[in-house]
DRENTORKOL-3810 file (N, C-alpha, C; in nm, 4 decimals):
REM DRENTORKOL-3810
@n.u->-1.0063; n.v->2.8207; n.w->-4.2778; ca.u->-0.8947; ca.v->2.7321; ca.w->-4.3031; c.u->-0.9363; c.v->2.6323; c.w->-4.4112
@n.u->-0.8531; n.v->2.6165; n.w->-4.5119; ca.u->-0.8849; ca.v->2.5244; ca.w->-4.6206; c.u->-0.8538; c.v->2.3814; c.w->-4.5800
@n.u->-0.9007; n.v->2.2887; n.w->-4.6608; ca.u->-0.8786; ca.v->2.1473; ca.w->-4.6306; c.u->-0.7300; c.v->2.1129; c.w->-4.6333
@n.u->-0.6558; n.v->2.1724; n.w->-4.7252; ca.u->-0.5122; ca.v->2.1443; ca.w->-4.7352; c.u->-0.4380; c.v->2.1940; c.w->-4.6116
@n.u->-0.4821; n.v->2.3054; n.w->-4.5540; ca.u->-0.4164; ca.v->2.3584; ca.w->-4.4349; c.u->-0.4509; c.v->2.2776; c.w->-4.3108
@n.u->-0.5707; n.v->2.2214; n.w->-4.3052; ca.u->-0.6120; ca.v->2.1491; ca.w->-4.1859; c.u->-0.5626; c.v->2.0052; c.w->-4.1858
@n.u->-0.5182; n.v->1.9555; n.w->-4.2996; ca.u->-0.4683; ca.v->1.8180; ca.w->-4.3082; c.u->-0.3345; c.v->1.8068; c.w->-4.2366
@n.u->-0.3184; n.v->1.7058; n.w->-4.1502; ca.u->-0.1900; ca.v->1.6907; ca.w->-4.0805; c.u->-0.0772; c.v->1.6562; c.w->-4.1774
@n.u->0.0421; n.v->1.7078; n.w->-4.1501; ca.u->0.1572; ca.v->1.6853; ca.w->-4.2375; c.u->0.2697; c.v->1.6212; c.w->-4.1591
@n.u->0.3513; n.v->1.5418; n.w->-4.2272; ca.u->0.4659; ca.v->1.4778; ca.w->-4.1630; c.u->0.5595; c.v->1.5844; c.w->-4.1075
@n.u->0.6083; n.v->1.5625; n.w->-3.9872; ca.u->0.6992; ca.v->1.6572; ca.w->-3.9250; c.u->0.6296; c.v->1.7687; c.w->-3.8492
@n.u->0.4967; n.v->1.7738; n.w->-3.8551; ca.u->0.4235; ca.v->1.8807; ca.w->-3.7865; c.u->0.4202; c.v->1.8538; c.w->-3.6366
@n.u->0.4420; n.v->1.9587; n.w->-3.5593; ca.u->0.4373; ca.v->1.9470; ca.w->-3.4137; c.u->0.2935; c.v->1.9688; c.w->-3.3680
@n.u->0.2468; n.v->1.8798; n.w->-3.2800; ca.u->0.1095; ca.v->1.8877; ca.w->-3.2306; c.u->0.1091; c.v->1.8786; c.w->-3.0789
@n.u->0.0007; n.v->1.9285; n.w->-3.0204; ca.u->-0.0212; ca.v->1.9158; ca.w->-2.8765; c.u->-0.1297; c.v->1.8114; c.w->-2.8566
@n.u->-0.1042; n.v->1.7155; n.w->-2.7696; ca.u->-0.2006; ca.v->1.6090; ca.w->-2.7425; c.u->-0.3057; c.v->1.6635; c.w->-2.6459
@n.u->-0.4344; n.v->1.6488; n.w->-2.6824; ca.u->-0.5424; ca.v->1.7033; ca.w->-2.6009; c.u->-0.6122; c.v->1.5980; c.w->-2.5160
@n.u->-0.6116; n.v->1.4722; n.w->-2.5579; ca.u->-0.6851; ca.v->1.3664; ca.w->-2.4893; c.u->-0.5938; c.v->1.2485; c.w->-2.4597
@n.u->-0.6296; n.v->1.1755; n.w->-2.3545; ca.u->-0.5587; ca.v->1.0522; ca.w->-2.3230; c.u->-0.4525; c.v->1.0714; c.w->-2.2162
@n.u->-0.3764; n.v->0.9668; n.w->-2.1951; ca.u->-0.2731; ca.v->0.9654; ca.w->-2.0922; c.u->-0.1670; c.v->1.0716; c.w->-2.1144
@n.u->-0.1380; n.v->1.1002; n.w->-2.2412; ca.u->-0.0317; ca.v->1.1947; ca.w->-2.2745; c.u->-0.0850; c.v->1.3362; c.w->-2.2988
@n.u->-0.2050; n.v->1.3666; n.w->-2.2499; ca.u->-0.2663; ca.v->1.4978; ca.w->-2.2707; c.u->-0.1758; c.v->1.6077; c.w->-2.2171
@n.u->-0.1619; n.v->1.7146; n.w->-2.2944; ca.u->-0.0797; ca.v->1.8275; ca.w->-2.2536; c.u->0.0627; c.v->1.8197; c.w->-2.3040
@n.u->0.1030; n.v->1.7057; n.w->-2.3584; ca.u->0.2391; ca.v->1.6911; ca.w->-2.4085; c.u->0.2437; c.v->1.7262; c.w->-2.5570
@n.u->0.3635; n.v->1.7435; n.w->-2.6074; ca.u->0.3837; ca.v->1.7721; ca.w->-2.7488; c.u->0.4480; c.v->1.6519; c.w->-2.8157
@n.u->0.4137; n.v->1.6327; n.w->-2.9424; ca.u->0.4701; ca.v->1.5224; ca.w->-3.0200; c.u->0.4798; c.v->1.5665; c.w->-3.1649
@n.u->0.5427; n.v->1.4819; n.w->-3.2463; ca.u->0.5611; ca.v->1.5118; ca.w->-3.3884; c.u->0.4916; c.v->1.4042; c.w->-3.4702
@n.u->0.4226; n.v->1.4452; n.w->-3.5757; ca.u->0.3559; ca.v->1.3505; ca.w->-3.6641; c.u->0.4612; c.v->1.2782; c.w->-3.7477
@n.u->0.4665; n.v->1.1451; n.w->-3.7339; ca.u->0.5618; ca.v->1.0653; ca.w->-3.8121; c.u->0.4905; c.v->0.9768; c.w->-3.9122
@n.u->0.3581; n.v->0.9807; n.w->-3.9131; ca.u->0.2816; ca.v->0.9035; ca.w->-4.0104; c.u->0.1385; c.v->0.9517; c.w->-4.0131
@n.u->0.0733; n.v->0.9349; n.w->-4.1285; ca.u->-0.0661; ca.v->0.9743; ca.w->-4.1445; c.u->-0.1422; c.v->0.8544; c.w->-4.1993
@n.u->-0.2497; n.v->0.8169; n.w->-4.1298; ca.u->-0.3366; ca.v->0.7097; ca.w->-4.1765; c.u->-0.4725; c.v->0.7725; c.w->-4.2055
@n.u->-0.4972; n.v->0.7966; n.w->-4.3344; ca.u->-0.6223; ca.v->0.8610; ca.w->-4.3751; c.u->-0.7402; c.v->0.7755; c.w->-4.3336
@n.u->-0.8547; n.v->0.8315; n.w->-4.3052; ca.u->-0.8801; ca.v->0.9751; ca.w->-4.3064; c.u->-0.8674; c.v->1.0414; c.w->-4.1700
@n.u->-0.8620; n.v->0.9615; n.w->-4.0588; ca.u->-0.8767; ca.v->1.0259; ca.w->-3.9281; c.u->-0.7622; c.v->1.0087; c.w->-3.8323
@n.u->-0.6590; n.v->0.9339; n.w->-3.8671; ca.u->-0.5571; ca.v->0.9022; ca.w->-3.7674; c.u->-0.4186; c.v->0.9497; c.w->-3.8083
@n.u->-0.3378; n.v->0.9797; n.w->-3.7065; ca.u->-0.1974; ca.v->1.0135; ca.w->-3.7278; c.u->-0.1138; c.v->0.9265; c.w->-3.6337
@n.u->0.0132; n.v->0.9117; n.w->-3.6657; ca.u->0.1070; ca.v->0.8402; ca.w->-3.5803; c.u->0.1993; c.v->0.9426; c.w->-3.5174
@n.u->0.2059; n.v->0.9427; n.w->-3.3849; ca.u->0.2827; ca.v->1.0434; ca.w->-3.3122; c.u->0.4006; c.v->0.9796; c.w->-3.2394
@n.u->0.5117; n.v->1.0534; n.w->-3.2352; ca.u->0.6282; ca.v->1.0115; ca.w->-3.1578; c.u->0.6953; c.v->1.1363; c.w->-3.1022
@n.u->0.7635; n.v->1.1204; n.w->-2.9871; ca.u->0.8373; ca.v->1.2338; ca.w->-2.9308; c.u->0.9857; c.v->1.2018; c.w->-2.9122
@n.u->1.0253; n.v->1.0782; n.w->-2.9417; ca.u->1.1654; ca.v->1.0405; ca.w->-2.9299; c.u->1.2079; c.v->1.0077; c.w->-2.7874
@n.u->1.1195; n.v->1.0297; n.w->-2.6905; ca.u->1.1535; ca.v->1.0074; ca.w->-2.5499; c.u->1.0674; c.v->0.8938; c.w->-2.4946
@n.u->0.9468; n.v->0.9270; n.w->-2.4487; ca.u->0.8568; ca.v->0.8228; ca.w->-2.3990; c.u->0.7964; c.v->0.7431; c.w->-2.5136
@n.u->0.7764; n.v->0.8083; n.w->-2.6258; ca.u->0.7150; ca.v->0.7445; ca.w->-2.7414; c.u->0.8156; c.v->0.7461; c.w->-2.8550
@n.u->0.8806; n.v->0.6323; n.w->-2.8775; ca.u->0.9884; ca.v->0.6230; ca.w->-2.9766; c.u->0.9324; c.v->0.6141; c.w->-3.1193
@n.u->1.0204; n.v->0.6375; n.w->-3.2170; ca.u->0.9790; ca.v->0.6346; ca.w->-3.3572; c.u->0.9288; c.v->0.4970; c.w->-3.3995
@n.u->0.9926; n.v->0.3902; n.w->-3.3511; ca.u->0.9535; ca.v->0.2565; ca.w->-3.3960; c.u->0.8283; c.v->0.2035; c.w->-3.3250
@n.u->0.7763; n.v->0.2773; n.w->-3.2266; ca.u->0.6494; ca.v->0.2426; ca.w->-3.1626; c.u->0.5644; c.v->0.3691; c.w->-3.1462
@n.u->0.5212; n.v->0.4280; n.w->-3.2574; ca.u->0.4448; ca.v->0.5530; ca.w->-3.2475; c.u->0.3044; c.v->0.5304; c.w->-3.1937
@n.u->0.2446; n.v->0.6364; n.w->-3.1422; ca.u->0.1087; ca.v->0.6317; ca.w->-3.0889; c.u->0.0105; c.v->0.6668; c.w->-3.1997
@n.u->-0.0867; n.v->0.5809; n.w->-3.2216; ca.u->-0.1920; ca.v->0.6088; ca.w->-3.3189; c.u->-0.2962; c.v->0.6950; c.w->-3.2492
@n.u->-0.3257; n.v->0.8110; n.w->-3.3074; ca.u->-0.4127; ca.v->0.9076; ca.w->-3.2405; c.u->-0.5143; c.v->0.9640; c.w->-3.3390
@n.u->-0.6373; n.v->0.9803; n.w->-3.2945; ca.u->-0.7420; ca.v->1.0438; ca.w->-3.3742; c.u->-0.7079; c.v->1.1923; c.w->-3.3895
@n.u->-0.7240; n.v->1.2460; n.w->-3.5100; ca.u->-0.6858; ca.v->1.3861; ca.w->-3.5309; c.u->-0.7735; c.v->1.4835; c.w->-3.4522
@n.u->-0.8902; n.v->1.4371; n.w->-3.4068; ca.u->-0.9736; ca.v->1.5248; ca.w->-3.3241; c.u->-0.9196; c.v->1.5369; c.w->-3.1821
@n.u->-0.8245; n.v->1.4521; n.w->-3.1455; ca.u->-0.7684; ca.v->1.4539; ca.w->-3.0106; c.u->-0.6330; c.v->1.5227; c.w->-3.0032
@n.u->-0.5951; n.v->1.5912; n.w->-3.1108; ca.u->-0.4700; ca.v->1.6669; ca.w->-3.1112; c.u->-0.4966; c.v->1.8092; c.w->-3.1564
@n.u->-0.4083; n.v->1.8993; n.w->-3.1169; ca.u->-0.4156; ca.v->2.0384; ca.w->-3.1593; c.u->-0.2906; c.v->2.0671; c.w->-3.2413
@n.u->-0.3044; n.v->2.0766; n.w->-3.3748; ca.u->-0.1854; ca.v->2.1008; ca.w->-3.4568; c.u->-0.1327; c.v->2.2426; c.w->-3.4372
@n.u->-0.0010; n.v->2.2559; n.w->-3.4395; ca.u->0.0596; ca.v->2.3885; ca.w->-3.4388; c.u->0.0897; c.v->2.4245; c.w->-3.5840
@n.u->0.1321; n.v->2.5466; n.w->-3.6071; ca.u->0.1676; ca.v->2.5877; ca.w->-3.7430; c.u->0.3136; c.v->2.5562; c.w->-3.7730
@n.u->0.3815; n.v->2.4915; n.w->-3.6780; ca.u->0.5246; ca.v->2.4667; ca.w->-3.6938; c.u->0.5499; c.v->2.3267; c.w->-3.7502
@n.u->0.6341; n.v->2.3199; n.w->-3.8509; ca.u->0.6758; ca.v->2.1917; ca.w->-3.9066; c.u->0.8254; c.v->2.1774; c.w->-3.8848
@n.u->0.8666; n.v->2.0677; n.w->-3.8229; ca.u->1.0087; ca.v->2.0405; ca.w->-3.8006; c.u->1.0663; c.v->1.9902; c.w->-3.9326
@n.u->1.1322; n.v->2.0796; n.w->-4.0049; ca.u->1.1779; ca.v->2.0467; ca.w->-4.1401; c.u->1.2830; c.v->1.9370; c.w->-4.1412
@n.u->1.3689; n.v->1.9322; n.w->-4.0379; ca.u->1.4693; ca.v->1.8255; ca.w->-4.0359; c.u->1.4033; c.v->1.6883; c.w->-4.0232
@n.u->1.2928; n.v->1.6808; n.w->-3.9492; ca.u->1.2194; ca.v->1.5548; ca.w->-3.9355; c.u->1.1452; c.v->1.5226; c.w->-4.0649
@n.u->1.0776; n.v->1.6223; n.w->-4.1215; ca.u->1.0030; ca.v->1.6010; ca.w->-4.2459; c.u->1.0965; c.v->1.5580; c.w->-4.3591
@n.u->1.2149; n.v->1.6213; n.w->-4.3670; ca.u->1.3114; ca.v->1.5860; ca.w->-4.4720; c.u->1.3624; c.v->1.4434; c.w->-4.4534
@n.u->1.3930; n.v->1.4043; n.w->-4.3296; ca.u->1.4426; ca.v->1.2687; ca.w->-4.3039; c.u->1.3359; c.v->1.1651; c.w->-4.3385
@n.u->1.2100; n.v->1.1934; n.w->-4.3051; ca.u->1.1022; ca.v->1.1001; ca.w->-4.3368; c.u->1.0822; c.v->1.0893; c.w->-4.4878
@n.u->1.0958; n.v->1.2013; n.w->-4.5581; ca.u->1.0786; ca.v->1.2005; ca.w->-4.7032; c.u->1.1920; c.v->1.1242; c.w->-4.7724
@n.u->1.3148; n.v->1.1390; n.w->-4.7225; ca.u->1.4303; ca.v->1.0755; ca.w->-4.7866; c.u->1.4383; c.v->0.9264; c.w->-4.7566
@n.u->1.4287; n.v->0.8888; n.w->-4.6281; ca.u->1.4539; ca.v->0.7496; ca.w->-4.5902; c.u->1.3321; c.v->0.6786; c.w->-4.5325
@n.u->1.2268; n.v->0.7532; n.w->-4.4990; ca.u->1.1109; ca.v->0.6914; ca.w->-4.4353; c.u->1.1304; c.v->0.6688; c.w->-4.2866
@n.u->1.2450; n.v->0.7115; n.w->-4.2338; ca.u->1.2756; ca.v->0.6953; ca.w->-4.0914; c.u->1.3309; c.v->0.8260; c.w->-4.0362
@n.u->1.3311; n.v->0.8356; n.w->-3.9038; ca.u->1.3929; ca.v->0.9495; ca.w->-3.8372; c.u->1.4452; c.v->0.8988; c.w->-3.7027
@n.u->1.5560; n.v->0.9549; n.w->-3.6568; ca.u->1.6121; ca.v->0.9091; ca.w->-3.5291; c.u->1.5348; c.v->0.9721; c.w->-3.4135
@n.u->1.5346; n.v->0.9011; n.w->-3.3010; ca.u->1.4676; ca.v->0.9528; ca.w->-3.1821; c.u->1.5368; c.v->1.0797; c.w->-3.1326
@n.u->1.6694; n.v->1.0868; n.w->-3.1499; ca.u->1.7432; ca.v->1.2071; ca.w->-3.1095; c.u->1.6972; c.v->1.3275; c.w->-3.1907
@n.u->1.6716; n.v->1.3073; n.w->-3.3188; ca.u->1.6260; ca.v->1.4176; ca.w->-3.4038; c.u->1.4862; c.v->1.4630; c.w->-3.3622
@n.u->1.4010; n.v->1.3690; n.w->-3.3239; ca.u->1.2671; ca.v->1.4044; ca.w->-3.2745; c.u->1.2775; c.v->1.4867; c.w->-3.1462
@n.u->1.3613; n.v->1.4401; n.w->-3.0525; ca.u->1.3783; ca.v->1.5138; ca.w->-2.9257; c.u->1.4332; c.v->1.6533; c.w->-2.9509
@n.u->1.5335; n.v->1.6628; n.w->-3.0393; ca.u->1.5951; ca.v->1.7920; ca.w->-3.0698; c.u->1.4920; c.v->1.8885; c.w->-3.1288
@n.u->1.4134; n.v->1.8411; n.w->-3.2239; ca.u->1.3139; ca.v->1.9269; ca.w->-3.2890; c.u->1.2094; c.v->1.9756; c.w->-3.1886
@n.u->1.1632; n.v->1.8860; n.w->-3.1008; ca.u->1.0651; ca.v->1.9269; ca.w->-3.0000; c.u->1.1246; c.v->2.0269; c.w->-2.9025
@n.u->1.2479; n.v->2.0026; n.w->-2.8577; ca.u->1.3117; ca.v->2.0954; ca.w->-2.7642; c.u->1.3323; c.v->2.2320; c.w->-2.8272
@n.u->1.3717; n.v->2.2370; n.w->-2.9532; ca.u->1.3886; ca.v->2.3648; ca.w->-3.0219; c.u->1.2561; c.v->2.4396; c.w->-3.0307
@n.u->1.1494; n.v->2.3688; n.w->-3.0641; ca.u->1.0172; ca.v->2.4308; ca.w->-3.0730; c.u->0.9751; c.v->2.4868; c.w->-2.9376
@n.u->0.9914; n.v->2.4058; n.w->-2.8322; ca.u->0.9476; ca.v->2.4494; ca.w->-2.7001; c.u->1.0309; c.v->2.5661; c.w->-2.6479
@n.u->1.1595; n.v->2.5701; n.w->-2.6804; ca.u->1.2445; ca.v->2.6825; ca.w->-2.6409; c.u->1.2001; c.v->2.8118; c.w->-2.7084
@n.u->1.1682; n.v->2.8035; n.w->-2.8363; ca.u->1.1321; ca.v->2.9229; ca.w->-2.9128; c.u->0.9895; c.v->2.9690; c.w->-2.8878
@n.u->0.9061; n.v->2.8846; n.w->-2.8306; ca.u->0.7674; ca.v->2.9210; ca.w->-2.8117; c.u->0.7263; c.v->2.9301; c.w->-2.6652
@n.u->0.8264; n.v->2.9395; n.w->-2.5774; ca.u->0.7993; ca.v->2.9756; ca.w->-2.4377; c.u->0.7384; c.v->2.8681; c.w->-2.3507
@n.u->0.7399; n.v->2.7447; n.w->-2.3927; ca.u->0.6875; ca.v->2.6380; ca.w->-2.3076; c.u->0.7997; c.v->2.5897; c.w->-2.2166
@n.u->0.7694; n.v->2.5737; n.w->-2.0894; ca.u->0.8734; ca.v->2.5311; ca.w->-1.9963; c.u->0.9112; c.v->2.3854; c.w->-2.0176
@n.u->0.8108; n.v->2.2993; n.w->-2.0355; ca.u->0.8403; ca.v->2.1586; ca.w->-2.0530; c.u->0.7369; c.v->2.0962; c.w->-2.1433
@n.u->0.7658; n.v->1.9754; n.w->-2.1912; ca.u->0.6734; ca.v->1.9127; ca.w->-2.2840; c.u->0.5749; c.v->1.8198; c.w->-2.2166
@n.u->0.5736; n.v->1.8146; n.w->-2.0859; ca.u->0.4751; ca.v->1.7296; ca.w->-2.0187; c.u->0.5081; c.v->1.7121; c.w->-1.8735
@n.u->0.5016; n.v->1.5872; n.w->-1.8295; ca.u->0.5180; ca.v->1.5578; ca.w->-1.6888; c.u->0.6610; c.v->1.5786; c.w->-1.6445
END
């Protein structure tokens, strides 16, 4: 895997591996180089209060929620409903029953 592929991208769906939210899925809404990302799921973790997470504590998927990435690129913001919708669509298509607790 090249460095460009391993770098987290806005709108990318990740699985949280460590911490209180371990096992849940979230979307990257910000990147703080070199080691941190900002995660939100639109439900427990809203866009305006994202979780700062070390990239070693997440497992990135190959899926990017384009509607979220486009909204972040255009306005710098995304609605919590759009985050929830994108996560639910991903989980439906990839056979996960639920996103956490």
